[in-house]
C-alpha positions, 0 to 999 in steps of 0.5 A: 484519542486513537489518532494521538496514540497512533501518531505516537506509535508511528513515531516510535516505529519510524524512530526505529526504522531511521535510527532515532533521527527526528520526529515522525510526520504524517502525509495523507496519501488517500483517506477514502473520505466520501466525496473527497477521495484523493486518487483515481482507483482502478482494478487490475487483475490477472486477466491482463495475462489471461487469468480469471481472478476477479475483484472490486473496490466498494465503499463500506462507509464514509471513510472505509473501502473494501477490496474483495474478490476471488483469487483463481489460479487457472490460465496462469493467473493468481493475482488481484489488485487495485491501483491508484494514480493521480495527484500525489502529495510531495513525498520528499524525505519519506522513509516509510509508508503506513496503511490501516486495514482490517483483513481476513488473515491473508498476506497482501502487498502494498505496491508503489510505482514511479511512473504510470506507464504499463511496463513500469516496475512495481516496488512492493512490501508485504503486510500480514492481516489478522481476520476481523482485526484493525491493524496499522502497518508501517513499512520502511521504504528500505523493505520495498523490492522491485519487480515486474509481473511477479519477477524480481528485478536484481540490482534495482535502485532503491525507490526514490520517494519523490518519484512515486506516482502510484500506490496500490494493493495486491493479493498474490499469495498462491492460495485460491479463494475468496478474499476481503480487506477493508482499507481506512487510509494510506499515509507516508511517514517522514522525519523532521529534526528536533529543531523543525528544519 
């Protein structure tokens, strides 16, 4: 019942994002199922720039993981993230990303990368969480902004969904302290015409 309602909700949201052109179709990027995780996940914190923030990605149950840690601002730090790479599905025609989380009231970023290279720009969009509440966020690709090491890249081209090679979650809200967000899944949303073409 929940999945059916969620699909309808996502369809309405995507219809708004795309001007009502077609029906929403979901593509699973990562479901976090035990023993069947699709991607390889790794922690990337501000230690790469001398910071001392810490974080971890831990399993909560057979289908949910928890990204948690402590954000610290010392030594020019201020971010904690988890990033995945691996075999991404075909994302041709994707118009939006969707993520289901239970957060702590802080605002996180969903990040996309078009290469696994270290100096590759990130395309990011924010989503605000409510403490202890499960939420599904639908983020239009049009709202993802390009940046590198916290600096915006002006005049960057829109992200090409067919080139997405990595997905991740980052906290960098300039507020030191403990954080925790549970992640159920990450999906991509595309459209299909009424004729199924």
